[in-house]
ZADO-1210 file (C-alpha; in nm, 4 decimals, padded with zeros to 6 digits):
<atoms>
<atom x="13.1361" y="07.6461" z="10.8006" code="MET" pos="1"/>
<atom x="13.2497" y="07.8623" z="10.5093" code="LYS" pos="2"/>
<atom x="12.9060" y="07.8480" z="10.3462" code="ASN" pos="3"/>
<atom x="12.7479" y="07.9275" z="10.6848" code="PHE" pos="4"/>
<atom x="12.9588" y="08.2434" z="10.7138" code="PHE" pos="5"/>
<atom x="12.9205" y="08.3571" z="10.3531" code="PHE" pos="6"/>
<atom x="12.5482" y="08.2799" z="10.3619" code="GLY" pos="7"/>
<atom x="12.5126" y="08.5271" z="10.6473" code="GLY" pos="8"/>
<atom x="12.7105" y="08.7886" z="10.4569" code="LEU" pos="9"/>
<atom x="12.4969" y="08.7300" z="10.1481" code="PHE" pos="10"/>
<atom x="12.1789" y="08.7791" z="10.3535" code="ALA" pos="11"/>
<atom x="12.3150" y="09.1096" z="10.4858" code="LEU" pos="12"/>
<atom x="12.4317" y="09.2179" z="10.1417" code="GLN" pos="13"/>
<atom x="12.1045" y="09.1357" z="09.9685" code="PHE" pos="14"/>
<atom x="11.8452" y="09.2270" z="10.2306" code="PHE" pos="15"/>
<atom x="11.9994" y="09.5291" z="10.4035" code="SER" pos="16"/>
<atom x="12.1951" y="09.8477" z="10.3439" code="ILE" pos="17"/>
<atom x="12.4710" y="09.7300" z="10.5794" code="ILE" pos="18"/>
<atom x="12.7889" y="09.7438" z="10.3696" code="PRO" pos="19"/>
<atom x="12.9538" y="09.4090" z="10.2963" code="VAL" pos="20"/>
<atom x="13.2776" y="09.4828" z="10.1162" code="HIS" pos="21"/>
<atom x="13.3192" y="09.1424" z="09.9598" code="GLN" pos="22"/>
<atom x="13.1975" y="08.9828" z="09.6404" code="GLU" pos="23"/>
<atom x="13.0033" y="08.6693" z="09.7317" code="ILE" pos="24"/>
<atom x="12.9297" y="08.3993" z="09.4771" code="GLU" pos="25"/>
<atom x="12.5646" y="08.2987" z="09.5376" code="PRO" pos="26"/>
<atom x="12.5966" y="07.9210" z="09.5073" code="GLY" pos="27"/>
<atom x="12.3043" y="07.6983" z="09.6132" code="PRO" pos="28"/>
<atom x="12.4480" y="07.6184" z="09.9566" code="SER" pos="29"/>
<atom x="12.5212" y="07.9828" z="10.0342" code="ARG" pos="30"/>
<atom x="12.1772" y="08.0930" z="09.9185" code="VAL" pos="31"/>
<atom x="12.0267" y="07.8209" z="10.1371" code="ARG" pos="32"/>
<atom x="12.2245" y="07.9476" z="10.4356" code="TRP" pos="33"/>
<atom x="12.1196" y="08.3045" z="10.3588" code="SER" pos="34"/>
<atom x="11.7562" y="08.1940" z="10.3973" code="LEU" pos="35"/>
<atom x="11.8406" y="08.0391" z="10.7346" code="ARG" pos="36"/>
<atom x="12.0199" y="08.3584" z="10.8328" code="TRP" pos="37"/>
<atom x="11.7377" y="08.5905" z="10.7287" code="LEU" pos="38"/>
<atom x="11.5365" y="08.5648" z="11.0551" code="PRO" pos="39"/>
<atom x="11.8593" y="08.6391" z="11.2439" code="LEU" pos="40"/>
<atom x="11.9115" y="08.9471" z="11.0268" code="VAL" pos="41"/>
<atom x="11.5638" y="09.0527" z="11.1378" code="GLY" pos="42"/>
<atom x="11.6632" y="08.9860" z="11.4987" code="LEU" pos="43"/>
<atom x="11.9653" y="09.2132" z="11.4500" code="GLY" pos="44"/>
<atom x="11.7474" y="09.4888" z="11.3053" code="PHE" pos="45"/>
<atom x="11.5087" y="09.4458" z="11.5956" code="GLY" pos="46"/>
<atom x="11.7899" y="09.4615" z="11.8505" code="ALA" pos="47"/>
<atom x="11.9167" y="09.7912" z="11.7090" code="MET" pos="48"/>
<atom x="11.5640" y="09.9283" z="11.7047" code="ASN" pos="49"/>
<atom x="11.4768" y="09.8177" z="12.0587" code="ALA" pos="50"/>
<atom x="11.8047" y="09.9410" z="12.2100" code="VAL" pos="51"/>
<atom x="11.7714" y="10.2822" z="12.0453" code="LEU" pos="52"/>
<atom x="11.4086" y="10.3067" z="12.1597" code="PHE" pos="53"/>
<atom x="11.5027" y="10.2242" z="12.5194" code="LEU" pos="54"/>
<atom x="11.7972" y="10.4662" z="12.5232" code="LEU" pos="55"/>
<atom x="11.5938" y="10.7538" z="12.3829" code="LEU" pos="56"/>
<atom x="11.3014" y="10.6764" z="12.6112" code="ASN" pos="57"/>
<atom x="11.5280" y="10.6651" z="12.9183" code="THR" pos="58"/>
<atom x="11.7663" y="10.9545" z="12.8564" code="TYR" pos="59"/>
<atom x="11.5648" y="11.2023" z="12.6486" code="THR" pos="60"/>
<atom x="11.2296" y="11.3772" z="12.6649" code="GLU" pos="61"/>
<atom x="11.1193" y="11.2537" z="12.3225" code="ILE" pos="62"/>
<atom x="10.7479" y="11.1724" z="12.3227" code="SER" pos="63"/>
<atom x="10.6134" y="10.8196" z="12.2779" code="LEU" pos="64"/>
<atom x="10.4500" y="10.9357" z="11.9545" code="LEU" pos="65"/>
<atom x="10.7883" y="11.0305" z="11.8070" code="SER" pos="66"/>
<atom x="10.9593" y="10.7173" z="11.9388" code="LEU" pos="67"/>
<atom x="10.7006" y="10.4917" z="11.7725" code="VAL" pos="68"/>
<atom x="10.7401" y="10.6784" z="11.4449" code="LEU" pos="69"/>
<atom x="11.1174" y="10.6339" z="11.4697" code="LEU" pos="70"/>
<atom x="11.0726" y="10.2643" z="11.5506" code="ALA" pos="71"/>
<atom x="10.8780" y="10.2234" z="11.2258" code="ILE" pos="72"/>
<atom x="11.1289" y="10.4168" z="11.0151" code="ILE" pos="73"/>
<atom x="11.4492" y="10.2457" z="11.1349" code="ILE" pos="74"/>
<atom x="11.3755" y="09.8939" z="10.9968" code="PRO" pos="75"/>
<atom x="11.2648" y="10.0485" z="10.6674" code="ILE" pos="76"/>
<atom x="11.5954" y="10.2337" z="10.6393" code="VAL" pos="77"/>
<atom x="11.8004" y="09.9273" z="10.7385" code="LEU" pos="78"/>
<atom x="11.6317" y="09.7166" z="10.4685" code="SER" pos="79"/>
<atom x="11.6688" y="09.9909" z="10.2087" code="GLY" pos="80"/>
<atom x="11.2916" y="09.9988" z="10.1609" code="GLY" pos="81"/>
<atom x="11.3206" y="09.6731" z="09.9660" code="LEU" pos="82"/>
<atom x="11.0128" y="09.5076" z="10.1140" code="HIS" pos="83"/>
<atom x="10.7991" y="09.8221" z="10.1084" code="LEU" pos="84"/>
<atom x="10.8696" y="09.8488" z="09.7371" code="ASP" pos="85"/>
<atom x="10.7327" y="09.4961" z="09.6999" code="GLY" pos="86"/>
<atom x="10.4258" y="09.5932" z="09.9017" code="LEU" pos="87"/>
<atom x="10.3510" y="09.8882" z="09.6725" code="MET" pos="88"/>
<atom x="10.4083" y="09.6867" z="09.3541" code="ASP" pos="89"/>
<atom x="10.1819" y="09.4102" z="09.4839" code="THR" pos="90"/>
<atom x="09.9133" y="09.6640" z="09.5760" code="GLY" pos="91"/>
<atom x="09.9220" y="09.8197" z="09.2305" code="ASP" pos="92"/>
<atom x="09.9077" y="09.4795" z="09.0618" code="ALA" pos="93"/>
<atom x="09.6291" y="09.3308" z="09.2720" code="TYR" pos="94"/>
<atom x="09.4007" y="09.6335" z="09.2567" code="PHE" pos="95"/>
<atom x="09.4391" y="09.6628" z="08.8803" code="SER" pos="96"/>
<atom x="09.1643" y="09.3942" z="08.8729" code="TYR" pos="97"/>
<atom x="09.3222" y="09.2250" z="08.5709" code="GLN" pos="98"/>
<atom x="09.3822" y="08.8565" z="08.5063" code="ASP" pos="99"/>
<atom x="09.6947" y="08.7035" z="08.6690" code="PRO" pos="100"/>
<atom x="09.9184" y="08.7521" z="08.3639" code="GLU" pos="101"/>
<atom x="09.8336" y="09.1201" z="08.3295" code="LYS" pos="102"/>
<atom x="09.8730" y="09.1671" z="08.7037" code="ARG" pos="103"/>
<atom x="10.2277" y="09.0354" z="08.6750" code="LEU" pos="104"/>
<atom x="10.2920" y="09.2876" z="08.3974" code="ASP" pos="105"/>
<atom x="10.1640" y="09.5674" z="08.6221" code="VAL" pos="106"/>
<atom x="10.3894" y="09.4405" z="08.9002" code="MET" pos="107"/>
<atom x="10.6944" y="09.4727" z="08.6749" code="LYS" pos="108"/>
<atom x="10.6137" y="09.8345" z="08.5903" code="ASP" pos="109"/>
<atom x="10.8724" y="10.0531" z="08.7712" code="PRO" pos="110"/>
<atom x="10.6176" y="10.3314" z="08.8150" code="ARG" pos="111"/>
<atom x="10.4180" y="10.3458" z="09.1381" code="THR" pos="112"/>
<atom x="10.0428" y="10.3883" z="09.1047" code="GLY" pos="113"/>
<atom x="09.7799" y="10.5324" z="09.3354" code="ALA" pos="114"/>
<atom x="09.6800" y="10.1937" z="09.4773" code="PHE" pos="115"/>
<atom x="10.0388" y="10.1155" z="09.5728" code="GLY" pos="116"/>
<atom x="10.0654" y="10.4424" z="09.7647" code="VAL" pos="117"/>
<atom x="09.7303" y="10.3848" z="09.9370" code="MET" pos="118"/>
<atom x="09.8270" y="10.0328" z="10.0447" code="VAL" pos="119"/>
<atom x="10.1585" y="10.1658" z="10.1784" code="LEU" pos="120"/>
<atom x="09.9903" y="10.4414" z="10.3800" code="LEU" pos="121"/>
<atom x="09.7252" y="10.2085" z="10.5221" code="ILE" pos="122"/>
<atom x="09.9759" y="09.9409" z="10.6284" code="VAL" pos="123"/>
<atom x="10.2117" y="10.1910" z="10.7936" code="LEU" pos="124"/>
<atom x="09.9294" y="10.3880" z="10.9576" code="ALA" pos="125"/>
<atom x="09.7844" y="10.0708" z="11.1079" code="LEU" pos="126"/>
<atom x="10.1313" y="09.9642" z="11.2229" code="ARG" pos="127"/>
<atom x="10.1761" y="10.2983" z="11.3977" code="PHE" pos="128"/>
<atom x="09.8411" y="10.2636" z="11.5751" code="ILE" pos="129"/>
<atom x="09.9054" y="09.9043" z="11.6849" code="PHE" pos="130"/>
<atom x="10.2569" y="09.9733" z="11.8197" code="ILE" pos="131"/>
<atom x="10.1497" y="10.2925" z="11.9947" code="TYR" pos="132"/>
<atom x="09.8457" y="10.1318" z="12.1564" code="GLU" pos="133"/>
<atom x="10.0401" y="09.8194" z="12.2603" code="ALA" pos="134"/>
<atom x="10.3019" y="10.0350" z="12.4340" code="LEU" pos="135"/>
<atom x="10.0303" y="10.2335" z="12.6101" code="LEU" pos="136"/>
<atom x="09.8795" y="09.9102" z="12.7419" code="VAL" pos="137"/>
<atom x="10.2118" y="09.7606" z="12.8574" code="ASP" pos="138"/>
<atom x="10.5621" y="09.9081" z="12.8343" code="GLU" pos="139"/>
<atom x="10.6991" y="09.5529" z="12.8096" code="ALA" pos="140"/>
<atom x="10.5695" y="09.5518" z="12.4507" code="ALA" pos="141"/>
<atom x="10.8922" y="09.7344" z="12.3602" code="VAL" pos="142"/>
<atom x="11.0675" y="09.3960" z="12.3608" code="TRP" pos="143"/>
<atom x="10.8554" y="09.2897" z="12.0668" code="PHE" pos="144"/>
<atom x="11.0468" y="09.5455" z="11.8594" code="LEU" pos="145"/>
<atom x="11.3228" y="09.2861" z="11.8895" code="LEU" pos="146"/>
<atom x="11.1105" y="08.9822" z="11.8058" code="ILE" pos="147"/>
<atom x="10.8637" y="09.0922" z="11.5364" code="VAL" pos="148"/>
<atom x="11.1183" y="09.1475" z="11.2524" code="PRO" pos="149"/>
<atom x="11.2481" y="08.7946" z="11.3097" code="CYS" pos="150"/>
<atom x="10.9020" y="08.6346" z="11.3023" code="PHE" pos="151"/>
<atom x="10.8073" y="08.8329" z="10.9906" code="ALA" pos="152"/>
<atom x="11.1154" y="08.7112" z="10.8040" code="ARG" pos="153"/>
<atom x="11.0476" y="08.3537" z="10.9090" code="MET" pos="154"/>
<atom x="10.7033" y="08.3911" z="10.7546" code="ALA" pos="155"/>
<atom x="10.8536" y="08.5253" z="10.4327" code="MET" pos="156"/>
<atom x="11.1053" y="08.2410" z="10.4070" code="VAL" pos="157"/>
<atom x="10.8293" y="07.9914" z="10.4849" code="GLY" pos="158"/>
<atom x="10.6231" y="08.1362" z="10.2011" code="LEU" pos="159"/>
<atom x="10.9199" y="08.1042" z="09.9661" code="LEU" pos="160"/>
<atom x="10.9564" y="07.7386" z="10.0509" code="GLY" pos="161"/>
<atom x="10.5931" y="07.6336" z="10.0366" code="HIS" pos="162"/>
<atom x="10.4249" y="07.8369" z="09.7622" code="ALA" pos="163"/>
<atom x="10.4674" y="07.7971" z="09.3856" code="PRO" pos="164"/>
<atom x="10.6467" y="08.0704" z="09.1956" code="SER" pos="165"/>
<atom x="10.4416" y="08.2752" z="08.9496" code="ALA" pos="166"/>
<atom x="10.7398" y="08.3037" z="08.7151" code="LYS" pos="167"/>
<atom x="11.0321" y="08.0861" z="08.6161" code="THR" pos="168"/>
<atom x="11.2639" y="08.3825" z="08.6666" code="SER" pos="169"/>
<atom x="11.2862" y="08.6533" z="08.9301" code="GLY" pos="170"/>
<atom x="11.3825" y="08.6676" z="09.2962" code="LEU" pos="171"/>
<atom x="11.1331" y="08.4153" z="09.4313" code="SER" pos="172"/>
<atom x="11.2358" y="08.1591" z="09.1712" code="SER" pos="173"/>
<atom x="11.6052" y="08.2281" z="09.2405" code="PHE" pos="174"/>
<atom x="11.5724" y="08.1544" z="09.6124" code="PHE" pos="175"/>
<atom x="11.3312" y="07.8643" z="09.5654" code="GLN" pos="176"/>
<atom x="11.5876" y="07.6778" z="09.3557" code="LYS" pos="177"/>
<atom x="11.8112" y="07.6534" z="09.6633" code="SER" pos="178"/>
<atom x="11.5360" y="07.5858" z="09.9194" code="TYR" pos="179"/>
<atom x="11.5202" y="07.2396" z="10.0728" code="ASP" pos="180"/>
<atom x="11.3465" y="07.0815" z="10.3770" code="PRO" pos="181"/>
<atom x="11.6448" y="07.1611" z="10.6004" code="SER" pos="182"/>
<atom x="11.5507" y="07.5299" z="10.5785" code="VAL" pos="183"/>
<atom x="11.2005" y="07.4482" z="10.7036" code="THR" pos="184"/>
<atom x="11.3407" y="07.2543" z="10.9994" code="TRP" pos="185"/>
<atom x="11.5749" y="07.5431" z="11.0755" code="TRP" pos="186"/>
<atom x="11.2789" y="07.7838" z="11.0748" code="LEU" pos="187"/>
<atom x="11.0758" y="07.5567" z="11.3021" code="LEU" pos="188"/>
<atom x="11.3653" y="07.5332" z="11.5465" code="GLY" pos="189"/>
<atom x="11.4178" y="07.9085" z="11.5436" code="THR" pos="190"/>
<atom x="11.0467" y="07.9760" z="11.5948" code="SER" pos="191"/>
<atom x="11.0355" y="07.7295" z="11.8857" code="PHE" pos="192"/>
<atom x="11.3144" y="07.9088" z="12.0729" code="PHE" pos="193"/>
<atom x="11.1637" y="08.2487" z="11.9950" code="LEU" pos="194"/>
<atom x="10.8237" y="08.1462" z="12.1269" code="ILE" pos="195"/>
<atom x="10.9840" y="08.0061" z="12.4429" code="ILE" pos="196"/>
<atom x="11.1769" y="08.3328" z="12.4825" code="GLY" pos="197"/>
<atom x="10.8563" y="08.5321" z="12.4411" code="CYS" pos="198"/>
<atom x="10.7034" y="08.3402" z="12.7327" code="PHE" pos="199"/>
<atom x="10.9021" y="08.5707" z="12.9622" code="PHE" pos="200"/>
<atom x="10.7103" y="08.8672" z="12.8176" code="ILE" pos="201"/>
<atom x="10.3653" y="08.7156" z="12.7630" code="SER" pos="202"/>
<atom x="10.2661" y="08.3519" z="12.7145" code="ILE" pos="203"/>
<atom x="09.9430" y="08.4438" z="12.5366" code="GLY" pos="204"/>
<atom x="10.1134" y="08.6788" z="12.2924" code="VAL" pos="205"/>
<atom x="10.3920" y="08.4325" z="12.2130" code="SER" pos="206"/>
<atom x="10.1513" y="08.1506" z="12.1273" code="ILE" pos="207"/>
<atom x="09.9287" y="08.3850" z="11.9253" code="ALA" pos="208"/>
<atom x="10.2287" y="08.5156" z="11.7289" code="MET" pos="209"/>
<atom x="10.3471" y="08.1648" z="11.6456" code="GLY" pos="210"/>
<atom x="10.0015" y="08.0678" z="11.5220" code="LEU" pos="211"/>
<atom x="09.9748" y="08.3951" z="11.3266" code="ALA" pos="212"/>
<atom x="10.2937" y="08.3186" z="11.1344" code="VAL" pos="213"/>
<atom x="10.1738" y="07.9731" z="11.0275" code="PHE" pos="214"/>
<atom x="09.8273" y="08.1030" z="10.9409" code="ALA" pos="215"/>
<atom x="09.9747" y="08.3980" z="10.7511" code="GLY" pos="216"/>
<atom x="10.1891" y="08.1744" z="10.5310" code="VAL" pos="217"/>
<atom x="09.8896" y="07.9562" z="10.4416" code="TRP" pos="218"/>
<atom x="09.6583" y="08.2533" z="10.3753" code="ILE" pos="219"/>
<atom x="09.9054" y="08.4476" z="10.1601" code="ILE" pos="220"/>
<atom x="09.9979" y="08.1326" z="09.9684" code="LYS" pos="221"/>
<atom x="09.6316" y="08.0683" z="09.8830" code="SER" pos="222"/>
<atom x="09.5706" y="08.4336" z="09.7958" code="TRP" pos="223"/>
<atom x="09.8836" y="08.4634" z="09.5781" code="ALA" pos="224"/>
<atom x="09.8016" y="08.1487" z="09.3806" code="VAL" pos="225"/>
<atom x="09.4542" y="08.2842" z="09.3087" code="LYS" pos="226"/>
<atom x="09.5648" y="08.6406" z="09.2313" code="ALA" pos="227"/>
<atom x="09.8971" y="08.5809" z="09.0519" code="PHE" pos="228"/>
<atom x="09.9188" y="08.2015" z="09.0051" code="ARG" pos="229"/>
<atom x="10.2023" y="08.1986" z="09.2561" code="GLY" pos="230"/>
<atom x="10.4415" y="08.4200" z="09.4456" code="ILE" pos="231"/>
<atom x="10.7013" y="08.6704" z="09.3279" code="THR" pos="232"/>
<atom x="10.9732" y="08.8638" z="09.5068" code="GLY" pos="233"/>
<atom x="10.7303" y="09.1535" z="09.5395" code="ASP" pos="234"/>
<atom x="10.4649" y="08.9318" z="09.6977" code="VAL" pos="235"/>
<atom x="10.7244" y="08.8076" z="09.9479" code="CYS" pos="236"/>
<atom x="10.8120" y="09.1673" z="10.0355" code="GLY" pos="237"/>
<atom x="10.4435" y="09.2468" z="10.0779" code="ALA" pos="238"/>
<atom x="10.4091" y="08.9387" z="10.2975" code="MET" pos="239"/>
<atom x="10.6878" y="09.0589" z="10.5260" code="LEU" pos="240"/>
<atom x="10.5509" y="09.4111" z="10.5647" code="GLU" pos="241"/>
<atom x="10.1962" y="09.2885" z="10.6113" code="GLY" pos="242"/>
<atom x="10.3097" y="09.0326" z="10.8676" code="MET" pos="243"/>
<atom x="10.4918" y="09.2979" z="11.0726" code="VAL" pos="244"/>
<atom x="10.1710" y="09.5007" z="11.0953" code="THR" pos="245"/>
<atom x="09.9569" y="09.1933" z="11.1630" code="PHE" pos="246"/>
<atom x="10.1874" y="09.0758" z="11.4427" code="LEU" pos="247"/>
<atom x="10.1624" y="09.4138" z="11.6125" code="TRP" pos="248"/>
<atom x="09.7839" y="09.3809" z="11.5967" code="LEU" pos="249"/>
<atom x="09.8174" y="09.0416" z="11.7677" code="ILE" pos="250"/>
<atom x="10.0438" y="09.1943" z="12.0336" code="ILE" pos="251"/>
<atom x="09.7994" y="09.4775" z="12.0999" code="TRP" pos="252"/>
<atom x="09.5064" y="09.2370" z="12.1347" code="ILE" pos="253"/>
<atom x="09.6743" y="08.9770" z="12.3572" code="PHE" pos="254"/>
<atom x="09.9209" y="09.1731" z="12.5689" code="ILE" pos="255"/>
</atoms>
């Protein structure tokens, strides 16, 4: 029970800007629990986002355009931009068109290049379009603000557990050392209940989202092995941000 509690705190401390005023020793069991907690952290982010959206939409005259923009910004702020940074680094590295070793060197460079900025703008612009259009089609799509961050983090944790690491050090390697099959079963159980919950919004969307997560993990794993000889923390961040945008595309198509 203690590791369960501290694992949740570690997930908040590491993957969000929410202050946790306690020093947590990241032992293997606690790191493992933090991976199980991560989708629930996403659910918490989504809950804050969805509630704020509904309140502003109900009690203010703020336009849908502005509300969607705010709905995109809030999760970025809550995560401290951690995953977007990984997206930009991955974009710079991949589009350097070097061999895998040199791409990893580019990824470590703290400077952001033009390709990283372009990838960032494209991913966020597409996300804006997909969310906006989905809400125009059906106002019930607002509830997916709650669900999508959770599904995206499940995909990221799944990638961590089932793709080789490109380096023997770094964030992906750190978390992989504590990963075991129990985390996978936890993710499968969580995804099952989420998909069942989504049935109340749209059966077609819920099934499509579940399939998209599994397909996304397999596709990004194959791509990362070819491009970088494995995953890194930056690739995992890129996976999360890309999955959020991809899931909103799925919602727009199937809602």
